[in-house]
C-alpha positions in Angstrom: 27.2 -21.0 82.5 26.7 -24.2 80.6 29.2 -26.9 79.9 28.8 -29.5 77.2 30.2 -33.1 77.2 32.9 -32.0 74.7 34.1 -29.5 77.4 32.8 -26.5 75.5 31.6 -23.9 78.0 28.8 -21.4 77.0 29.0 -18.3 79.2 26.1 -15.9 79.9 27.4 -12.6 78.6 26.5 -9.4 80.3 23.8 -8.3 77.9 22.6 -5.5 80.3 25.9 -3.8 81.2 25.8 -1.2 78.4 22.4 -0.1 79.5 23.3 0.2 83.2 24.5 3.8 83.0 21.3 4.8 81.1 19.2 3.0 83.6 20.8 4.7 86.5 20.4 8.2 85.0 16.8 7.5 84.1 15.9 6.2 87.6 17.4 9.3 89.2 15.5 11.6 86.8 12.3 9.8 87.7 11.2 9.2 84.1 8.9 6.2 84.5 8.0 5.8 80.8 11.6 5.7 79.6 12.4 3.4 82.5 9.9 0.8 81.4 11.5 0.9 77.9 14.9 0.2 79.2 13.7 -2.6 81.5 11.8 -4.1 78.5 14.9 -3.9 76.4 17.1 -5.6 79.0 14.4 -8.4 79.4 14.2 -8.9 75.6 18.1 -9.1 75.4 18.1 -11.7 78.2 15.4 -13.7 76.5 17.1 -13.5 73.1 20.4 -14.6 74.6 18.8 -17.5 76.6 17.0 -18.7 73.4 20.2 -18.6 71.3 22.2 -20.5 74.1 19.5 -23.1 74.5 19.2 -23.7 70.8 23.0 -24.0 70.6 23.1 -26.5 73.4 20.4 -28.7 72.0 21.9 -28.8 68.6 25.5 -29.4 69.6 25.3 -31.5 72.8 24.2 -35.1 73.1 23.1 -35.0 76.7 21.8 -32.2 78.8 22.1 -32.4 82.6 20.6 -29.6 84.6 21.7 -29.0 88.2 19.5 -27.5 90.8 20.9 -24.0 91.3 19.4 -21.8 94.0 19.3 -18.1 93.0 20.3 -17.1 96.5 23.7 -18.9 96.2 24.1 -17.3 92.7 23.4 -13.9 94.2 26.3 -14.4 96.6 28.8 -15.3 93.9 27.7 -12.9 91.3 27.0 -9.2 91.5 23.7 -9.4 89.7 20.8 -11.6 90.7 19.6 -11.3 87.1 22.0 -14.1 86.2 19.8 -16.4 88.5 16.8 -15.5 86.5 18.6 -16.0 83.2 19.6 -19.5 84.3 16.0 -20.4 85.3 14.9 -19.4 81.8 17.7 -21.4 80.2 16.7 -24.5 82.2 13.0 -24.0 81.1 14.2 -23.7 77.4 16.4 -26.8 77.7 13.4 -28.8 78.9 11.3 -28.0 75.9 
């Protein structure tokens, strides 16, 4: 989650939730090639969302402050550790 100085909050949406059932079925079936495609789709959705969020933040906010966030603590509060990876990518995009 990102918060702007005007109290606007930008939340990381669950971009992979729709693909989780398909991912589980594919993993159980052992279809490695299809599994790679699904993982690539999830990664591309995450990158796209982070790019859009970082662009929105840089265009609308005057000051960007990034807090040190450990992914292990995020993993305790959120069900998916992917959120931590997304926040790292968002931080890198904001630094550019």
